[in-house]
N, C-alpha and C positions, 0 to 999 in steps of 0.2 A: 539491479536497480531496486533500491529499497524505497517504498512509497508509504508515507504517513498520511492516513485519511482523516486524522483528527482535526479539530478546529485550529486554525493558525493563531488566532488571538490569545488563546490560553494554553491549551495542552501542548501544542507543538513548540511554542516558545519556552514553556517551562522545562521540557525535556523532549528530545528526539534522538533517534539513532544517528550517530555521526554519518553525515553524507546523505541522509534521507531527504527526499523531496516531498514537500507538503502539497497535496493535490486534493481539490474538492472532489468528492465522489461523483458529482455530476459531470466532471471534466476528465474522469479517469480514462475512458476509452479514447478520447481525442488526444490526451497526453501520451498514452501508450503508443498510439498510432504515430504521433510525431517523433517519439523516441526510437521507434522501430521494433520490428518483430524478432530481431536477432538477440534481444536481451532476455534475461530471466527476471521477472518481476516478483518481488516479495512485498506483500502488503500487510500493514497492521493498523489497528485502530484501538479505541479505548476498551471495548468489550468483545470485539471479534465479529460482530454482526456485519459491519460494512466490508470487512476484508475477507471474511471466511468463505468457505466453499459455497455458501448461500448468497454471497455478496459479490464484491468486486473481483476477487480471484476467479470465481466461477464464470462471471461474465467475460472476463478476458480470455479464459480458456475456451469458452464457447466460440470466441472469435479467432481462435488459433494461436493465441499467445501462450507462452510458458509462464504461468502465474501461480503463486502460492500465497497462503497467509501464514502468519506466525503470531503466536500469543505475545502480547506486549511484555508480560512479565519475563517470559523466556528471552525475548530480545534484549531486555534490560540486563539480564544476567550475562548475555553474550558480549555486551559492550563494556 
């Protein structure tokens, strides 16, 4: 599951990875809990701070989820 942590109004609407779900960082844990622990979560944001090992991915891993972050430029090249 690819999760976009950028703002919905501007950045997400301008471009997002196909199939990515836009989630407010404050709702990341509850969203992941609702989606289930059987998924692998790949997070990205504008600069990497919200999604990185110091942000959302780290928090999800601390809670037992399989979560990683990816640089948005690398993700754009993959799409």
